[in-house]
N, C-alpha and C positions, 0 to 999 in steps of 0.2 A: 788819312784821318786817324786810323787806328795804328798803334805801334805794332812792330813785328812781334813783340812779346805777346800782345793781346791776340794777334792773329794765330800765333802758335797755340795759345791757350784754347781758343775756340776750336782749332783743328784737333787738339788733343781730346777735348770733351766730345766732339763728334766721333772721333775714332773709338773712344771708349763706349759711347752709346751704340755704335754699330757692331762692336766686337766682343763685348763682355757678355758672357753667359751667366746665368744665375749662380751666385755664391762663388764666382771665379774672378780673380784679379789678374791684371796684365802687368808684367814687370816693366820697369822704366826703360830697360835696354831694348826691349821689343818695341815699345811705343816709339822710342827715339829712332830706332832703325827704320821702322815702317813709315814714319813721317819725315825722316831725314832732318831731324832737329838734334843739335848737340845735347848729349845726355845731361851734363851738369846744368846747362841752361834750362832744359826742359824740367829737370828736377825742382828747381826753384819755382817755376811756374806752377807745376802740379801741387807742390806743397802749399803754395798760397791758395790755390783753389780748394785744397783739402781743409785748410784752416777755416775757410768760410763755408764748409759743408757742401760745396758743389760736388766734390769728389770724396771718396772714401779711400784711406790709405792704410795698408798693413805692412809692417816690417817683417823681415825674416825670409827664409828660403822659399816659402810659398806665398810671399807677400806681393804687393803691387798696388795697382790703382783700379778703382771701379767708380761708377757714378754714385754720388752720395744722395741724390734725389732722382725721382723719375724724370725722364727726358722732357715730358710735357710740363714740368714744374721749373725748368731751367730756361731762362730767356737769355738772349744775346746781351741784353742790358746788364743782367746779373754778372756775367763774365767781364764785360767791359769795365764796369764800376770797380770790380775787385782788382783788375790788372792795371788799367789806365787811370782809373778814378774819374770823377765827374768833370775834371778840368778839360777833358777831351771835348765836352759839349759846351764849354764856356770860353774856349779860345777864340780870339778874334780872327776873322777870316783873313784880314790883311795885316793889321798891326801885330806886333809881337806881344802885346799885352793881353790880359784876360778881359773879356767883355764885362766882367763885374766892375772894372774900373769906370765904366760908363755910369754905373749906378752911384759911384762915389763923386760924381760931378765932372768927370773928365769927358772930353769930346769923344764920341764914338767914331769908328772908322767909316768911310764913305758908304759902305754897303751894309752896315750894321742892321738897319731897319728892314732891309730886303732879306737878310739872312736869318733873322729871328724865326719866321714861320718855317723855313727849311730846317733849321735846327730842331724845332719842335717835332716836325715830321720824322726826322732821323731818330730822335729819342723814342717816339711812338713806335716806329718800325722795330727798333731794337728791343723794346719792351714786349711787343706782341709776338715777335719771332721766337718761337720755342725750339729747342734742340730737336724735339720729336718731329716738328714740321720740316726742319732742314733735312733730317735723316730720311723722311718720306720722299722729299724731292730728290735726294741723292739716289735713293733706290729706284726711283721712277725714271731717272735719266742716266743714259750711258755716258754722257759728256761731262757730268759734274764729278769732280774728285776733291778729296780733302787734303 
């Protein structure tokens, strides 16, 4: 459902939430190495998140990235909308079209009406799930990794 780019963005935000100390930034090379994500690709993702104030970015020898908001103010939905956009929630489950075509008078796919409530639950989950909650679950479980 989510693109790899979006998954990398979520992992990077979680990483920063878990590792950044007050007034300290982490360099992109360190993040890239620790998360095993190619640096140029990760750079584009992080810059996009910084542009939308999810992250804070500083250039220079002591620069890097940190959270731009408190972890309890960042939802998964915030990150998904920035990286994948709202189309991820509007894509048809079976057809290659957007479910908004249904609103334009075109026939929906055979499972459209059954998927609508599931889609709403997914959006609600992403909206309610805050980075702080996920970090707490990671810290409480030895099995979960980012």
